[in-house]
C-alpha positions in Angstrom: 122.4 -131.7 251.5 118.9 -130.2 250.7 117.4 -131.0 247.3 117.0 -128.1 244.9 113.3 -127.4 243.9 112.6 -126.8 240.3 112.3 -123.2 239.5 109.4 -122.1 237.5 110.9 -118.9 236.6 110.3 -119.5 232.8 107.2 -117.5 231.7 106.3 -120.0 229.0 106.1 -122.8 231.5 103.8 -120.7 233.8 101.5 -119.8 230.9 101.3 -123.5 229.9 100.4 -124.5 233.4 97.8 -121.8 233.7 96.2 -122.7 230.4 96.0 -126.4 231.4 94.4 -125.4 234.7 91.8 -123.2 232.9 91.0 -125.9 230.3 90.6 -128.5 233.0 88.3 -126.3 235.1 86.2 -125.5 231.9 85.8 -129.2 231.2 84.8 -129.9 234.7 82.3 -127.0 234.7 80.8 -128.1 231.3 80.4 -131.7 232.4 78.7 -130.6 235.6 76.4 -128.3 233.7 75.5 -131.1 231.3 74.9 -133.5 234.1 72.6 -131.0 235.8 70.6 -130.4 232.6 70.2 -134.1 232.0 69.1 -134.6 235.6 66.5 -131.8 235.2 65.2 -133.4 232.0 64.9 -136.8 233.5 63.1 -135.4 236.5 60.6 -133.5 234.3 60.0 -136.7 232.3 59.5 -138.7 235.4 57.0 -136.2 236.7 55.0 -136.3 233.4 54.9 -140.1 233.4 53.8 -140.1 237.0 51.0 -137.6 236.2 49.9 -139.7 233.3 49.9 -142.9 235.4 47.9 -141.2 238.1 45.3 -140.0 235.5 45.1 -143.5 234.0 44.7 -145.1 237.4 41.9 -142.6 238.2 40.1 -143.5 235.0 40.5 -147.2 235.7 39.1 -146.7 239.2 36.2 -144.8 237.8 35.3 -147.5 235.3 35.7 -150.2 238.0 33.3 -148.4 240.3 30.7 -148.1 237.4 31.0 -151.7 236.6 30.6 -152.6 240.2 27.5 -150.4 240.4 26.0 -152.1 237.3 26.7 -155.5 238.7 25.2 -154.7 242.0 22.0 -153.2 240.5 19.0 -155.6 241.0 17.6 -157.3 237.9 14.2 -156.1 236.8 11.4 -158.3 238.0 9.1 -159.5 235.2 5.6 -158.3 235.2 3.2 -160.9 236.7 1.1 -162.6 234.1 -2.6 -162.5 234.8 -4.3 -165.7 235.5 -6.3 -167.0 232.7 -9.7 -168.1 233.5 -13.1 -168.5 231.8 -14.1 -165.0 232.9 -11.1 -163.4 231.4 -10.9 -165.4 228.1 -14.5 -164.6 227.1 -14.1 -160.8 226.8 -10.8 -161.4 224.8 -12.9 -163.3 222.3 -15.5 -160.6 222.0 -13.0 -157.7 221.6 -10.9 -157.5 218.5 -7.9 -155.2 219.0 -6.8 -155.5 215.4 -7.0 -152.0 213.9 -7.3 -153.4 210.3 -10.9 -154.5 211.0 -12.5 -151.1 210.8 -15.9 -150.5 209.5 -15.9 -149.3 206.0 -18.4 -146.5 206.7 -16.1 -145.0 209.3 -15.2 -141.4 208.2 -11.5 -142.0 209.2 -11.4 -144.8 206.6 -12.8 -142.6 203.9 -10.3 -139.8 204.8 -7.4 -142.3 204.6 -8.6 -143.7 201.3 -8.9 -140.1 199.8 -5.3 -139.4 200.9 -4.1 -142.6 199.3 -5.9 -141.8 196.1 -4.4 -138.3 196.0 -0.9 -139.5 196.6 -1.4 -142.2 193.8 -2.5 -139.5 191.4 0.5 -137.3 192.3 2.9 -140.2 191.9 1.4 -141.0 188.5 1.8 -137.4 187.3 5.4 -137.2 188.5 6.1 -140.6 186.8 4.8 -139.3 183.5 6.9 -136.2 183.8 10.0 -138.3 184.6 9.2 -140.5 181.6 8.8 -137.5 179.3 12.1 -136.0 180.5 13.9 -139.3 180.0 12.5 -139.5 176.5 13.7 -135.9 175.7 17.2 -136.7 177.0 17.3 -139.9 175.0 16.3 -138.1 171.8 18.8 -135.3 172.4 21.6 -137.8 173.2 20.8 -139.8 170.0 20.7 -136.6 167.9 24.0 -135.4 169.2 25.9 -138.7 169.4 24.7 -139.8 166.0 25.9 -136.6 164.2 29.6 -136.7 165.0 31.8 -137.0 161.9 35.4 -138.2 162.4 36.6 -137.6 158.8 35.8 -135.3 155.8 33.9 -138.1 154.1 31.6 -138.5 157.1 31.0 -134.8 157.1 30.0 -135.0 153.4 27.6 -137.9 154.3 26.0 -135.9 157.0 25.7 -132.9 154.7 23.8 -135.0 152.2 21.1 -135.9 154.8 19.9 -132.3 154.5 19.1 -131.9 158.2 21.9 -129.6 159.2 24.5 -127.3 157.6 28.1 -128.1 158.1 31.2 -125.8 158.0 34.6 -127.4 158.1 37.6 -125.5 159.4 41.4 -125.9 159.4 42.7 -123.5 162.0 46.1 -122.5 163.3 47.1 -120.2 166.1 46.0 -116.7 165.1 44.9 -113.4 166.8 41.9 -113.1 164.5 38.6 -115.0 164.8 37.7 -117.4 161.9 34.0 -117.1 161.1 32.4 -120.5 160.5 28.6 -120.5 160.3 27.1 -118.8 163.4 30.4 -119.0 165.3 33.7 -117.3 165.3 36.7 -119.5 166.4 40.2 -118.7 167.6 42.8 -121.2 168.6 44.7 -120.4 171.8 46.5 -123.7 172.5 46.6 -127.2 170.9 48.1 -130.1 172.8 48.9 -132.8 170.3 50.2 -135.2 173.0 47.1 -135.3 175.1 44.7 -134.4 172.2 42.9 -131.4 173.5 42.7 -127.7 172.6 41.8 -124.4 174.2 39.5 -122.2 172.2 37.9 -118.7 172.2 34.5 -118.5 170.5 32.4 -115.6 169.4 28.7 -116.4 169.8 26.1 -113.7 169.2 28.7 -110.9 169.7 29.7 -112.5 173.0 33.3 -113.8 173.5 33.4 -117.1 175.3 36.4 -119.2 176.5 36.2 -123.0 176.0 39.1 -124.8 177.6 40.2 -128.4 177.3 38.1 -129.4 174.4 39.0 -133.1 173.8 39.2 -134.8 170.4 35.7 -135.8 169.1 34.0 -134.0 172.0 31.0 -132.1 170.8 30.6 -128.6 172.2 27.0 -127.3 171.9 25.6 -123.7 171.9 22.3 -122.1 171.4 22.8 -119.2 169.1 20.2 -116.5 168.3 16.5 -117.4 168.4 17.1 -121.0 167.4 15.9 -123.6 170.0 18.1 -126.3 168.6 21.8 -126.5 169.3 24.8 -125.4 167.2 27.6 -128.0 167.5 31.4 -127.8 167.2 33.6 -130.9 166.9 37.4 -131.2 166.6 38.4 -134.3 164.7 42.1 -133.6 164.3 44.6 -132.0 166.6 48.3 -131.3 165.6 51.0 -129.0 166.7 49.4 -125.5 167.0 46.7 -126.6 164.5 43.2 -128.2 164.7 40.7 -129.4 162.1 37.0 -130.0 162.6 33.6 -128.6 161.7 30.6 -126.5 162.9 27.1 -127.7 162.3 23.8 -125.8 162.7 20.2 -126.7 162.0 19.2 -126.1 158.4 16.2 -124.0 159.4 15.7 -121.7 162.3 12.6 -121.8 164.5 11.6 -118.4 163.1 11.8 -119.7 159.5 9.7 -122.7 160.4 7.1 -120.5 162.1 6.9 -118.2 159.1 6.5 -121.2 156.7 3.5 -122.6 158.7 0.0 -122.2 157.1 -1.2 -119.9 159.9 1.7 -117.5 159.3 1.4 -117.4 155.5 -2.2 -116.4 155.7 -3.7 -119.4 153.8 -6.6 -119.6 156.2 -7.9 -116.2 155.2 -11.5 -116.1 154.0 -12.2 -115.0 150.4 -13.7 -111.5 150.0 -17.4 -111.2 149.5 -18.7 -110.3 146.1 -21.3 -108.1 147.6 -18.7 -105.7 148.9 -18.2 -103.0 146.4 -14.8 -102.2 147.6 -13.5 -105.8 147.3 -15.0 -106.3 143.8 -13.6 -103.0 142.5 -17.1 -101.6 141.5 -18.1 -98.0 142.4 -21.4 -97.6 144.0 -23.6 -95.2 142.0 -25.7 -92.5 143.7 -29.5 -92.7 143.4 -31.1 -90.0 141.2 -32.6 -87.1 143.0 
């Protein structure tokens, strides 16, 4: 009796089988594609490594050939020493190859001595200029560093010396400039934590920005015709508020020049008594 084959007349069963076949074929295709890509990558890496090895091997062979050429090069033969004899030693005693033993009346010696003297004079002048510059810097540093006041009492002590005028300020953030001596000051920012301030200054009708002024850091300006500096120092920094002072020389250069004897006219000569105009007398006419 023949066996009955299973009938696949159910559409659901056919769809499941077809779906399984499609999934299996997709997996097989993906695996094959992945394996082919991996094989290509490995092949490319192998080719790159082979090229690098060939290049390295070529460099090694080049260095080896150079080393072999250097090793095969003949050593330089020393120069033959001349035989010393009585005939050769005598001229060596007569000739003196030392260039130091030159006759003093040689013009080359005089020219060299003149050049050395000129260089010595130039070095001396430059040294004196350097010493003078150092002294000026030292005096300026002493003047500026010695005039910093940290408190109001120290400002009063400096004021009593009579060398400079001092103007103290207590300034908060404001849009207007505060006039103190020859400067106008306006606070833009005060950092109490890091103890610095950003300022705007009015110097000779010119507005200047001065950023990051630290505590007790002197800021110097040359205002007007005065050759000596005007100094600003902040000795207290709080939240949106600073305190300090401005100092300027007590007398300007123009005032000192006008107070000198040559400017006041003390060296003028006295008028002659024989001059009728200077004595106030009127000269009479002779009778006709």
